[in-house]
C-alpha positions as CSV (number, residue, x, y, z in Angstrom):
1,M,17.5,-27.5,-7.0
2,K,15.9,-24.2,-7.7
3,L,14.7,-21.9,-4.8
4,V,11.8,-19.4,-5.1
5,W,12.0,-16.6,-2.5
6,F,8.6,-15.2,-1.8
7,R,8.3,-11.6,-0.5
8,N,5.4,-9.3,-1.3
9,D,4.2,-11.7,-4.0
10,L,2.3,-14.3,-2.0
11,R,0.5,-16.0,-4.8
12,L,0.7,-18.9,-7.2
13,A,-0.9,-17.3,-10.3
14,D,0.9,-14.7,-12.4
15,N,4.1,-15.0,-10.3
16,P,7.1,-14.6,-12.6
17,A,9.6,-15.9,-10.1
18,L,7.6,-19.0,-9.5
19,R,6.8,-19.5,-13.1
20,H,10.5,-19.3,-14.2
21,A,11.6,-21.5,-11.4
22,C,9.1,-24.2,-12.4
23,A,10.2,-24.3,-16.0
24,G,11.9,-27.6,-16.6
25,D,12.1,-30.7,-14.5
26,E,14.6,-29.7,-11.8
27,P,13.3,-29.9,-8.2
28,V,11.9,-26.6,-6.8
29,A,11.7,-25.4,-3.2
30,A,10.3,-22.2,-1.8
31,L,11.3,-19.7,0.9
32,F,9.7,-17.0,3.1
33,I,11.8,-15.0,5.5
34,I,10.3,-13.6,8.7
35,S,12.1,-10.5,10.0
36,P,10.3,-9.2,13.1
37,T,12.9,-6.6,14.2
38,Q,13.2,-5.2,10.6
39,W,9.4,-5.1,10.2
40,R,9.2,-3.1,13.4
41,Q,11.9,-0.7,12.2
42,H,9.9,-0.2,9.0
43,K,6.8,0.5,11.1
44,M,4.9,-2.5,9.7
45,A,1.4,-2.6,11.3
46,P,0.7,-5.6,13.4
47,I,-2.6,-6.1,11.4
48,R,-0.5,-6.2,8.2
49,Q,1.9,-8.7,9.7
50,R,-0.9,-11.0,10.7
51,F,-2.6,-10.7,7.3
52,M,0.7,-11.5,5.5
53,L,1.5,-14.5,7.7
54,A,-2.0,-15.8,7.3
55,Q,-1.5,-15.7,3.6
56,V,2.0,-17.4,4.0
57,D,0.2,-20.2,5.8
58,V,-2.3,-20.6,2.9
59,L,0.6,-20.3,0.4
60,G,2.6,-23.0,2.2
61,R,-0.2,-25.4,2.1
62,E,-1.0,-24.8,-1.6
63,L,2.7,-25.2,-2.5
64,A,2.9,-28.4,-0.6
65,E,-0.1,-29.7,-2.5
66,L,2.0,-29.0,-5.7
67,G,4.9,-30.9,-4.3
68,I,6.9,-27.7,-3.4
69,Q,8.1,-27.3,0.2
70,L,7.9,-23.8,1.6
71,H,10.8,-23.2,4.0
72,L,10.6,-20.5,6.7
73,L,13.6,-18.7,8.0
74,R,13.6,-16.2,10.8
75,V,16.2,-13.4,10.7
76,E,15.8,-10.4,12.8
77,T,17.1,-7.9,10.3
78,F,17.9,-7.8,6.6
79,A,21.6,-7.8,7.4
80,E,21.3,-11.4,8.5
81,A,19.5,-12.6,5.3
82,P,22.6,-13.2,3.1
83,A,24.2,-15.6,5.5
84,A,21.0,-17.4,6.3
85,L,20.1,-17.8,2.6
86,A,23.6,-19.1,1.9
87,D,23.3,-21.7,4.6
88,L,19.9,-22.8,3.3
89,C,21.1,-23.0,-0.3
90,R,24.1,-25.1,0.8
91,E,21.8,-27.4,2.8
92,L,19.3,-27.9,0.0
93,G,21.8,-28.0,-2.9
94,V,20.4,-24.9,-4.5
95,T,22.0,-23.8,-7.8
96,Q,19.5,-21.0,-8.8
97,L,17.5,-18.5,-6.8
98,Y,14.4,-16.8,-8.2
99,A,12.7,-13.8,-6.8
100,N,10.6,-10.9,-7.9
101,Q,12.3,-7.6,-7.5
102,A,11.9,-5.4,-4.5
103,I,11.5,-1.7,-5.0
104,E,12.4,-0.2,-1.6
105,I,16.0,0.8,-1.0
106,D,16.7,-1.4,2.1
107,E,15.2,-4.4,0.4
108,Q,17.3,-3.7,-2.8
109,R,20.5,-3.4,-0.7
110,R,19.6,-6.7,1.0
111,D,19.1,-8.4,-2.4
112,H,22.4,-7.1,-3.7
113,A,24.1,-8.5,-0.6
114,V,22.3,-11.8,-1.2
115,S,23.5,-11.9,-4.8
116,A,27.1,-11.4,-3.7
117,A,26.9,-14.0,-1.0
118,L,25.3,-16.6,-3.2
119,A,27.8,-15.9,-6.1
120,E,30.5,-17.3,-3.8
121,Q,28.6,-20.6,-3.8
122,A,28.0,-20.5,-7.6
123,V,24.3,-19.9,-7.0
124,S,22.9,-17.7,-9.8
125,C,20.2,-15.2,-8.8
126,H,17.3,-14.2,-11.1
127,W,15.4,-11.1,-10.3
128,L,12.1,-10.6,-12.1
129,N,9.3,-8.0,-12.3
130,G,6.4,-9.2,-10.3
131,C,5.1,-5.9,-8.7
132,C,4.2,-3.8,-11.7
133,V,2.4,-4.2,-15.0
134,L,5.3,-2.4,-16.7
135,P,8.7,-2.7,-15.0
136,P,10.2,0.5,-13.4
137,G,12.3,2.3,-16.0
138,R,10.2,1.3,-18.9
139,V,8.1,4.5,-18.9
140,L,10.4,7.5,-19.3
141,T,10.3,10.9,-20.9
142,G,11.8,11.5,-24.4
143,S,15.1,12.5,-22.6
144,G,15.2,9.2,-20.7
145,E,14.1,10.6,-17.3
146,M,11.3,9.7,-15.0
147,F,8.1,11.7,-15.3
148,K,7.6,14.2,-12.5
149,V,3.9,14.7,-13.2
150,F,1.3,12.0,-13.2
151,T,-0.8,12.8,-16.3
152,P,2.0,12.6,-18.9
153,F,3.2,9.4,-17.2
154,S,-0.3,7.9,-17.4
155,R,-0.5,8.7,-21.2
156,A,3.0,7.2,-21.8
157,W,2.2,4.2,-19.6
158,L,-1.0,3.4,-21.6
159,K,0.9,3.8,-24.9
160,A,3.6,1.5,-23.7
161,L,1.1,-1.1,-22.6
162,D,-0.6,-1.0,-26.0
163,E,2.8,-1.6,-27.6
164,E,3.9,-4.4,-25.4
165,G,0.8,-6.0,-24.0
166,F,1.2,-8.5,-21.2
167,V,0.4,-12.1,-20.4
168,I,-1.2,-13.6,-17.3
169,H,0.5,-16.9,-16.3
170,R,-1.4,-19.6,-14.6
171,A,-0.3,-21.3,-11.4
172,P,2.2,-24.1,-11.9
173,A,1.1,-27.7,-12.3
174,P,1.9,-30.2,-9.6
175,R,5.5,-31.3,-9.6
176,G,5.1,-34.5,-7.6
177,E,3.2,-35.9,-4.7
178,S,1.7,-33.7,-2.1
179,L,3.9,-32.8,0.9
180,P,3.0,-32.2,4.5
181,W,2.6,-28.7,5.8
182,Q,2.8,-27.6,9.4
183,P,0.6,-24.6,10.1
184,L,2.4,-21.5,11.4
185,A,0.3,-21.5,14.5
186,E,1.9,-24.8,15.5
187,R,5.4,-23.4,15.2
188,A,6.4,-22.0,18.5
189,W,9.2,-19.8,17.3
190,V,6.9,-18.1,14.8
191,D,4.2,-17.4,17.5
192,E,6.9,-16.2,19.9
193,A,8.2,-13.8,17.3
194,L,4.9,-12.2,16.3
195,G,2.3,-13.0,18.9
196,E,-1.2,-14.0,17.9
197,L,-1.3,-15.0,14.3
198,K,-5.0,-15.0,13.7
199,A,-6.0,-12.8,10.8
200,D,-8.7,-10.1,11.0
201,P,-12.0,-11.7,9.8
202,R,-12.8,-8.5,7.9
203,W,-9.9,-9.4,5.6
204,P,-10.0,-13.1,4.7
205,V,-6.8,-14.3,2.9
206,G,-6.3,-16.4,-0.2
207,E,-6.1,-15.8,-3.9
208,A,-9.7,-17.0,-4.3
209,E,-10.9,-14.3,-2.0
210,A,-8.9,-11.6,-3.8
211,L,-10.4,-12.7,-7.2
212,R,-13.8,-12.9,-5.6
213,R,-13.6,-9.2,-4.5
214,L,-12.2,-8.2,-7.9
215,N,-15.0,-9.9,-9.7
216,I,-17.7,-8.4,-7.5
217,F,-16.3,-5.0,-7.9
218,L,-16.1,-5.3,-11.7
219,E,-19.7,-6.6,-11.9
220,Q,-21.3,-4.2,-9.4
221,A,-19.3,-1.1,-9.0
222,V,-16.6,-0.4,-11.7
223,L,-18.9,1.4,-14.1
224,D,-20.0,3.9,-11.4
225,Y,-16.6,4.1,-9.8
226,G,-15.9,7.6,-11.0
227,E,-19.1,8.8,-9.3
228,T,-19.0,6.8,-6.1
229,R,-15.3,6.3,-5.2
230,D,-15.1,9.4,-3.1
231,F,-17.9,8.7,-0.7
232,P,-16.8,6.6,2.3
233,A,-20.3,5.6,3.4
234,I,-20.8,3.9,0.0
235,A,-19.3,0.6,-1.0
236,G,-17.9,2.1,-4.2
237,T,-14.3,0.9,-4.1
238,S,-12.7,-2.5,-4.8
239,L,-11.2,-3.1,-1.3
240,L,-8.3,-4.8,-3.0
241,S,-5.4,-2.7,-1.6
242,P,-4.4,-5.2,1.1
243,Y,-4.3,-8.0,-1.5
244,L,-2.2,-5.9,-3.9
245,A,0.2,-4.8,-1.1
246,A,0.8,-8.4,-0.1
247,G,0.9,-9.6,-3.6
248,I,-2.0,-12.0,-3.2
249,I,-3.3,-10.6,-6.5
250,S,-1.2,-8.9,-9.2
251,P,-1.9,-5.6,-10.9
252,R,-1.7,-7.5,-14.2
253,Q,-4.6,-9.7,-13.1
254,C,-6.6,-6.5,-12.3
255,V,-6.0,-5.0,-15.7
256,A,-6.7,-8.2,-17.5
257,A,-10.0,-8.7,-15.5
258,L,-11.1,-5.1,-16.3
259,Q,-10.4,-5.7,-20.0
260,Q,-12.4,-8.9,-19.9
261,R,-15.3,-7.3,-18.2
262,L,-15.5,-4.3,-20.6
263,G,-14.3,-6.0,-23.8
264,Y,-11.7,-3.3,-24.2
265,R,-9.0,-1.4,-22.4
266,P,-10.2,2.1,-21.6
267,Q,-8.0,4.9,-22.9
268,S,-9.7,8.1,-21.7
269,K,-12.0,9.5,-19.0
270,A,-14.9,9.3,-21.5
271,Q,-14.8,5.5,-21.4
272,P,-16.3,3.5,-18.5
273,G,-13.7,1.8,-16.3
274,F,-10.9,4.3,-17.1
275,V,-11.1,6.0,-13.7
276,W,-10.3,2.7,-11.9
277,L,-7.6,1.8,-14.4
278,N,-6.1,5.2,-13.8
279,E,-5.9,4.4,-10.1
280,L,-3.8,1.3,-11.0
281,V,-1.6,3.6,-13.1
282,W,-1.2,5.9,-10.0
283,R,0.1,2.8,-8.2
284,E,2.6,2.2,-11.0
285,F,3.6,5.8,-10.9
286,Y,4.6,5.8,-7.3
287,R,6.4,2.5,-7.6
288,H,8.4,3.6,-10.5
289,L,9.3,6.8,-8.7
290,L,10.5,4.8,-5.7
291,V,12.9,2.8,-7.8
292,L,14.2,5.6,-9.9
293,I,14.5,8.1,-7.0
294,P,15.9,6.1,-4.1
295,T,16.0,9.1,-1.8
296,L,12.2,8.7,-1.5
297,S,12.9,5.6,0.6
298,M,15.1,7.7,2.9
299,N,12.6,10.1,4.4
300,R,13.5,12.9,1.9
301,P,11.1,15.0,-0.1
302,F,10.6,14.6,-3.8
303,K,11.1,18.3,-4.2
304,P,14.5,18.9,-2.4
305,E,13.8,22.6,-1.7
306,T,10.9,21.7,0.5
307,A,13.3,20.1,3.0
308,A,13.6,23.7,4.3
309,L,9.9,24.0,5.2
310,P,9.5,24.9,8.9
311,W,7.3,22.0,9.9
312,S,6.0,21.5,13.4
313,W,6.7,18.4,15.5
314,D,4.1,19.3,18.2
315,P,3.5,16.0,20.1
316,D,0.2,17.0,21.6
317,A,-1.3,18.2,18.4
318,F,0.0,15.1,16.6
319,A,-1.6,12.8,19.3
320,A,-4.9,14.6,18.9
321,W,-4.8,13.9,15.2
322,C,-3.8,10.3,15.7
323,E,-6.6,9.6,18.2
324,G,-9.3,11.4,16.2
325,R,-10.0,14.3,18.6
326,T,-9.3,17.3,16.4
327,G,-12.8,18.8,16.5
328,Y,-13.3,18.3,12.8
329,P,-15.8,15.4,12.4
330,I,-14.7,14.0,9.1
331,V,-11.0,13.9,10.2
332,D,-11.9,12.3,13.6
333,A,-14.1,9.7,12.0
334,A,-11.4,8.8,9.5
335,M,-8.7,8.4,12.1
336,R,-10.9,6.4,14.5
337,C,-11.9,4.1,11.5
338,L,-8.2,3.6,10.8
339,N,-7.3,2.8,14.4
340,T,-10.1,0.3,14.7
341,T,-10.0,-1.5,11.3
342,G,-6.5,-0.9,9.9
343,W,-7.9,0.6,6.7
344,M,-9.0,4.0,5.5
345,H,-10.9,5.1,2.4
346,N,-8.6,6.9,-0.1
347,R,-10.6,10.2,-0.1
348,L,-10.3,10.2,3.7
349,R,-6.5,9.6,3.5
350,M,-6.2,12.8,1.5
351,I,-8.4,14.8,3.9
352,V,-6.5,13.7,7.0
353,A,-3.1,14.1,5.4
354,S,-4.0,17.6,4.3
355,F,-5.2,18.4,7.8
356,L,-2.1,17.2,9.5
357,T,0.3,19.1,7.1
358,K,-1.7,22.1,6.0
359,D,-3.8,22.8,9.1
360,L,-1.5,21.6,11.9
361,H,1.6,22.2,9.8
362,I,3.1,18.9,11.2
363,H,5.8,17.2,9.2
364,W,4.4,14.7,6.7
365,R,6.9,12.1,7.9
366,L,5.1,11.7,11.2
367,G,1.8,11.0,9.3
368,E,3.5,8.7,6.9
369,D,5.0,6.6,9.7
370,Y,1.7,6.6,11.6
371,F,-0.2,5.3,8.6
372,M,2.4,2.5,8.1
373,S,2.0,1.5,11.7
374,R,-1.7,1.1,11.4
375,L,-2.6,0.2,7.8
376,I,-3.3,-3.4,6.7
377,D,-2.4,-2.2,3.1
378,G,0.7,-0.4,4.2
379,D,2.9,0.0,1.1
380,L,5.9,2.4,1.1
381,A,5.5,3.6,-2.5
382,A,1.8,4.4,-2.3
383,N,2.0,5.7,1.3
384,N,5.0,7.9,0.7
385,G,3.6,9.1,-2.7
386,G,0.2,10.0,-1.1
387,W,1.7,11.8,1.9
388,Q,4.1,13.9,-0.2
389,W,1.3,14.7,-2.7
390,A,-0.9,15.9,0.2
391,S,1.8,17.8,1.9
392,G,3.0,19.7,-1.2
393,T,6.5,18.1,-1.3
394,G,5.8,15.4,-3.8
395,A,5.4,14.8,-7.5
396,D,2.9,17.4,-8.5
397,A,2.7,20.4,-10.8
398,A,1.4,23.1,-8.4
399,P,0.9,21.7,-4.9
400,Y,1.4,24.3,-2.3
401,F,-2.0,26.1,-2.6
402,R,-3.9,22.8,-2.5
403,V,-5.3,22.9,1.0
404,F,-8.4,20.8,1.7
405,N,-11.1,22.4,3.8
406,P,-12.1,19.6,6.2
407,T,-15.6,20.9,6.8
408,T,-16.5,21.3,3.1
409,Q,-14.8,18.0,2.3
410,G,-17.1,16.3,4.8
411,Q,-20.2,18.1,3.5
412,R,-19.4,17.1,0.0
413,F,-18.4,13.5,0.5
414,D,-20.4,12.5,3.6
415,P,-23.4,14.8,3.1
416,Q,-25.7,13.1,5.5
417,G,-23.0,12.3,8.0
418,E,-23.5,8.6,7.8
419,F,-19.8,7.8,8.0
420,I,-19.2,10.4,10.7
421,R,-21.9,9.1,13.0
422,T,-20.6,5.5,12.6
423,W,-17.2,6.4,14.0
424,V,-17.7,9.5,16.1
425,T,-20.1,8.0,18.6
426,E,-20.5,11.4,20.4
427,L,-22.3,12.6,17.3
428,A,-24.4,9.5,16.7
429,D,-27.6,11.4,17.5
430,I,-26.9,14.7,15.9
431,P,-29.1,16.0,13.1
432,A,-27.6,15.8,9.6
433,A,-27.8,19.6,9.3
434,Y,-25.3,20.0,12.1
435,V,-23.1,17.0,11.8
436,H,-20.2,18.7,10.0
437,Q,-20.2,21.7,12.4
438,P,-21.7,20.3,15.5
439,H,-20.3,22.7,18.2
440,D,-23.2,25.2,18.3
441,W,-25.8,22.3,18.5
442,L,-23.8,20.6,21.2
443,R,-23.6,23.9,23.2
444,L,-27.3,24.3,23.0
445,K,-27.7,20.8,24.4
446,G,-25.3,21.6,27.2
447,R,-22.9,18.9,26.0
448,Q,-19.1,19.0,26.1
449,D,-18.4,15.4,25.0
450,Y,-16.8,16.4,21.6
451,P,-13.8,18.7,21.4
452,A,-13.8,22.1,19.9
453,P,-11.8,22.6,16.6
454,M,-8.1,22.5,17.3
455,V,-7.4,25.3,14.8
456,D,-9.2,27.9,12.7
457,H,-8.9,26.4,9.2
458,A,-9.0,29.8,7.4
459,V,-6.0,31.0,9.5
460,A,-4.2,27.7,9.2
461,R,-4.6,27.7,5.4
462,V,-3.0,31.1,5.1
463,R,-0.1,30.0,7.3
464,A,0.4,26.9,5.1
465,I,0.6,28.9,1.9
466,E,3.0,31.4,3.5
467,M,5.3,28.5,4.5
468,F,5.6,27.4,0.8
469,R,5.9,31.0,-0.5
470,S,8.8,31.6,1.8
471,L,10.8,29.0,-0.2
472,E,10.6,31.3,-3.2
473,K,12.4,34.2,-1.5
């Protein structure tokens, strides 16, 4: 018996672990492990848990239709996983375990412990690359080190992809008669562990839904992506991030679909489609970094010297940022959108992260954790990479003087205030000319229903730059 362990790769198509397990005629079973306590320790958002488990439900039914039974195990923490897996393998007569590699340090340690435990039962473990187009460690500098700046990584990644290519593997064929599947909602212990399992209707699950979104984006928006992607009031992005984070669709499928749509793989900014492809390469960059620099999974900065920065931990200022009452409309709209929907536009993620770290001077770790506790697409590599980029502690050539002005960012990327008025209801009736700096208009109207700016951006900017310059002394 072979056992496929599903994690953040909840799909049938282009799944290396499933494909290798299904090679040959030996019986195959599948597994998903629910770890409620560990998920809470990792700040996994409830909306993300529900989204993932809704997909597990779909996956279990689809596997059952192929004659593969998906087993569910509940262990509170990763430390319990090796013994639980050993028991299941003994019960099922498993001789080989297949799984796609995890990239986070706690998950890697868990997998090493699983390998050791199963080796005592003569169960061989096969760990495959299912999370990246090119496996971590494949794209290195000439001296064999990980790139510390994105642009040369991107060039090397594109060159390596041209040299190696890739293959998209179809879902496996049926391996026998269909099997019964008991929905998760009917399993009392699952419901007790995680509460209401119903997924958010804004984010339907299923591989078909992920492919539908991908195809709509490629047909309607990818050619204009470079011009529209930064405007949150415009439907200019793919909205695939939750599906990539849960592994409902693979990055290889995205690259392959882009190539099919264009008839070529874009290689430079001059070619349509390159800007979106480059976003996929950013995803690869952060994932490779997380594997090759394990301290990134341990709350440590990419640039060690920035650990000495005198960050603030002001709980009142942090709460105002979390709740969207900073007095800066684009920041408040973005945070209220996140708190309501579990998702935030990427341009807005950069704006609010810059505001927290460069205007309020609050430690990026607080923002990183808050995002993880709210995002449906929470992914440690992308989230950590984005926060460290914005805060000036991450992989970047010259970060410390990059301080976003929240007012001009709003004026540039939400010029008519459509996004702001959608989420900051106090400003729903304000004229567009005042929406980014509403306080004088509100005063004239005798209104006090929207807060004054928490800080003077010009003063806060100078302080942020001084913080970083002090490291050079």
